[in-house]
N, C-alpha and C positions, 0 to 999 in steps of 0.2 A: 383625395377629396377633402380630408380633414384640414390640410394645410390651406386649401382655398377658402373654406369657411372661416378659418381663423384670420386669414389675410383680409377678407371682407369685413369681419367684425372689428378689426383694429384700423381699418381705413387704408391698408397698404395697396389695395388694388384700385387703380385710379380710373379705369374706364370700363365700360361694358364690353368693348371689344377685347380687352385683356382677359376678362372673365370668360367670354365665349371661346377664345383661343385656348385657354387652360382647360375648359370642359371638353373641347373637341380633340385635344391631344392626350387626355387622360387614358392610359392603357391599363388601368387596374382591372383585374379579373373579377367577374361577378361570381361569388361563391354560391354553391348549391342551386344553380339555375337548372330548371327542368324543361326550359323552352325547347331545347333541341330534341327532346324525347316526347314532346306533346303530340297528340294527334287532334286534328280538327274534327269535332263531332259532326256526323252527317245529319241532315234534316230527316225527319221521320214522318210516318203516316201520310205519304203521298197518296192522293185520291184524285180521280177524274170523274167529271160529270159531263154527259153528252147533251146534245140538242143541236142548235144551229152552229155552235162552236164547241170547242173542248175547254172546259174550265178545270184547271189544275190547282189544287190546294195542298198544303203540307204544314207541318209543325216546324218552326224555325230551329236551326241549330242552337244548342244550349250555350255555345261558346260566344260570349258577348263581344269578343274582339274580332269576330268574323265581319267582313265588309258587307256580305250579302249572300245571294244564292245564284247558281247558274242552272238553267233548265236545258236538258238534253233530250233529243228525239232520235229514234231509229226506226227502220222498217222491219226489223226482226228482233225477237226477244233476246236480250243479252247484248245487244249492240250490233254493229258499230254505231255509236251515238255521235251526233253532231250537236254542238251547242246552238240553241236557238234564242236564248235570252240570258241576260245578266241583270239581276235585280238588286237594287240597294234601296233602302238600308236593309239590314239583317232581318228586320221585322216584316218586310214585304214577303208574303207567303201565298200569293196567287199569281196565276198567269193564264191568259186566254190565248188559245192557239186555233188556227183555222187551216190546216193542211188539206191537200187534195184527197181524192178517193183512195181508200186503202186502209190498212191497219197500221197504227202508229203506237210505238212504245216509248215511254217517258221515264226518266229518272231526274232527280235534282241533286246538287252538291253544294255544300257551303264553300265559300272561298274567302281568302284574305291575300291580296296581291296575287302571286302566281301559285299559291299553295291551295290545294283543294282537299276536301274531305272524301271519304268513300262515297259511293252512290247511295241514295235512298232506296227504298223498295221501288220496284218497277210497276207501272200501270200501263194499260193499253186501251185504245179506243179504235173503233172501226167506223169509217165513213162510207155510207151508201151514197145514193145520188144526192139526197138533200140533208140528211142529218147524221150525227155521230151517235154511236151506241158505245157506252163504256161499262 
């Protein structure tokens, strides 16, 4: 990359496309990169409030590079969970749900592309005929 900066400084690179080609074909190794060993921090403090709907709130992941959060719901504690929402940006930390009669279990996960964090804590709510109790 130093040769590219020097070439630009002395005017040897004539076009933007030549610079783009040089950047896209640079195969220099990134030294001391910890990205491959990083874990995406899970959202925390998931809470549910009942009433006519279920209001889920949580504290966003501390990883600022996360794209957002995914909300999962199950019919039994511990899963098997199904994704019911994908929320962006990362600072969005609420979701309203209105499933049918029964007991519902929820977790949230942070995500970036296809990479997900571990699950948040689990919360549950039970719907009777008219309202949810959490």
